[in-house]
C-alpha positions in Angstrom: -16.4 46.7 15.0 -15.2 45.9 11.5 -11.5 46.2 12.7 -12.2 43.8 15.5 -13.7 41.2 13.2 -10.8 41.6 10.8 -8.2 41.1 13.6 -10.1 38.1 15.0 -10.3 36.5 11.6 -6.6 37.1 11.0 -5.6 35.6 14.4 -7.9 32.6 13.7 -6.2 32.0 10.3 -2.7 32.4 11.9 -3.6 29.8 14.6 -4.7 27.3 11.9 -1.4 27.8 10.0 0.7 27.3 13.1 -1.2 24.3 14.5 0.6 21.1 13.8 -1.5 18.0 14.4 -1.3 14.3 13.9 -3.6 13.1 11.1 -6.8 11.6 12.4 -6.0 8.2 10.8 -2.5 8.0 12.5 -1.7 6.0 15.6 0.2 7.7 18.4 3.2 6.0 19.9 6.0 3.7 18.8 6.3 0.1 17.8 9.8 -1.1 18.8 11.3 -4.3 17.4 14.6 -6.0 16.8 16.0 -7.1 13.4 18.8 -9.4 12.6 20.8 -8.0 9.7 22.2 -11.1 8.1 24.2 -9.2 5.6 26.3 -7.4 8.3 25.7 -10.0 11.1 24.3 -7.4 13.4 21.2 -7.2 15.6 19.4 -3.9 15.2 16.8 -2.2 17.3 14.3 -0.3 15.1 11.2 1.8 15.6 8.1 2.8 13.7 6.7 6.1 15.3 3.2 7.4 14.9 2.3 5.0 12.1 -0.4 5.7 9.6 -3.5 3.5 10.0 -4.0 0.9 7.2 -0.5 1.4 5.7 1.7 -1.6 5.4 5.2 -1.2 6.8 7.8 -3.7 5.5 10.9 -4.3 7.7 14.1 -2.9 6.1 16.8 -5.4 4.9 17.8 -7.6 2.1 14.5 -9.5 1.8 15.6 -12.3 4.1 15.7 -10.4 7.4 12.7 -10.3 9.6 11.8 -8.4 12.7 11.3 -10.1 16.1 10.5 -9.2 19.6 8.0 -6.4 18.9 6.6 -4.2 21.6 3.5 -2.2 20.5 3.7 1.1 22.3 1.1 2.7 20.1 -2.6 3.2 20.7 -3.5 1.0 17.8 -3.6 -2.8 17.3 -0.7 -4.0 15.2 -1.0 -7.0 12.9 2.4 -8.5 12.0 2.8 -10.7 9.0 5.4 -13.4 8.5 5.7 -12.3 4.9 6.7 -9.0 3.3 4.1 -6.6 1.9 1.6 -7.7 4.6 1.1 -11.2 3.2 1.2 -14.6 4.9 0.5 -15.8 8.5 -0.5 -13.1 11.0 -0.4 -12.4 14.6 -2.0 -9.4 16.4 -0.2 -7.4 19.0 -2.5 -5.2 21.2 -1.4 -1.8 22.4 1.0 -2.1 25.3 1.8 -5.8 24.6 4.7 -7.7 23.3 4.6 -10.0 20.3 6.7 -12.9 21.6 5.9 -16.5 22.2 6.7 -18.3 25.4 9.1 -20.6 23.6 10.9 -18.0 21.6 10.5 -15.3 19.0 7.8 -14.9 16.3 9.4 -13.4 13.2 7.7 -11.0 10.9 8.4 -9.2 7.6 5.7 -6.5 7.7 3.2 -4.8 10.0 0.0 -2.9 9.6 -1.8 -0.8 12.3 -5.6 -0.4 13.0 -7.1 1.8 15.6 -8.8 -0.1 18.4 
């Protein structure tokens, strides 16, 4: 009986060590967006995958470049900010939706995710 308990405990511990999981406060999925790189005159397609809830993600670049045409493929609501460091005017993008206006693009410098 004692050997069976020891083996069961060992297998349980091994299972815990081998289990890789997403943190409870992380969104699942990918936010896809485009970025115009003004320094190199290129249009880039970028992604944020499995973002951490409540963390501010600033678009890469030289401080002038902003993201546009964002598709929220995550299971969390995305709030995009015109400014960097999650400051300035905002717009929400629901899961499965695109952050684009009828008349054109809405530019953003940063984004934060919140579980719905």
